[in-house]
C-alpha positions in Angstrom: 4.5 -1.7 74.3 4.8 -5.3 75.3 6.4 -8.0 73.2 3.0 -8.7 71.5 2.9 -5.2 70.2 0.1 -4.0 72.4 0.4 -1.0 74.7 1.5 -2.0 78.2 -1.9 -1.0 79.7 -4.0 -2.8 77.1 -7.2 -4.1 78.7 -7.1 -1.8 81.7 -9.8 0.7 82.3 -7.4 3.6 82.3 -8.9 5.1 85.4 -5.6 4.9 87.2 -4.9 3.6 90.7 -7.8 3.7 93.1 -7.7 4.6 96.7 -8.7 1.9 99.2 -12.3 2.3 100.4 -12.9 4.1 103.6 -14.4 2.2 106.5 -16.6 3.1 109.4 -15.4 5.6 112.0 -12.7 4.4 114.4 -13.7 1.0 115.6 -12.1 1.6 118.9 -15.0 3.8 119.7 -17.5 1.0 119.4 -18.6 -1.0 122.5 -17.0 -4.4 122.9 -19.2 -7.4 123.1 -17.8 -8.3 126.5 -18.8 -5.0 128.0 -22.1 -4.7 126.3 -23.2 -8.3 125.9 -21.2 -10.6 128.2 -23.2 -13.7 127.2 -22.3 -13.0 123.5 -18.6 -12.6 124.4 -18.8 -16.0 126.2 -20.4 -17.6 123.2 -17.8 -16.1 120.8 -15.0 -17.3 123.0 -16.4 -20.9 123.2 -17.6 -21.1 119.6 -14.6 -23.0 118.1 -14.8 -25.6 120.8 -18.5 -26.3 120.6 -19.6 -29.5 118.8 -21.1 -28.9 115.3 -24.5 -29.9 116.4 -24.5 -27.3 119.2 -23.4 -24.6 116.8 -26.1 -25.6 114.3 -28.7 -25.4 117.1 -27.6 -22.0 118.1 -27.7 -20.8 114.5 -31.2 -22.3 114.1 -32.4 -20.5 117.2 -31.1 -17.2 116.0 -32.7 -17.7 112.6 -36.0 -18.7 114.3 -35.9 -15.6 116.4 -35.6 -13.5 113.3 -31.9 -12.8 113.4 -30.2 -11.7 110.2 -28.6 -14.3 108.0 -25.2 -13.7 106.3 -26.9 -11.9 103.4 -28.2 -9.2 105.7 -31.8 -10.3 105.4 -33.7 -11.4 108.4 
């Protein structure tokens, strides 16, 4: 019990510790953008240095082409 007289685990679900979620198979087996999509690799490498207006334009073009948004909906 804690100083307030409640059990130490009060308010917990009692399910015990949970294991971390598993993720996709080994990511090293996936193709890298530079090998599969060299233009995409170039864009990713330059992204941080692009002016905000250019980044916004690229995002707008992807959306207009039917690319997925962050919510997974296209």
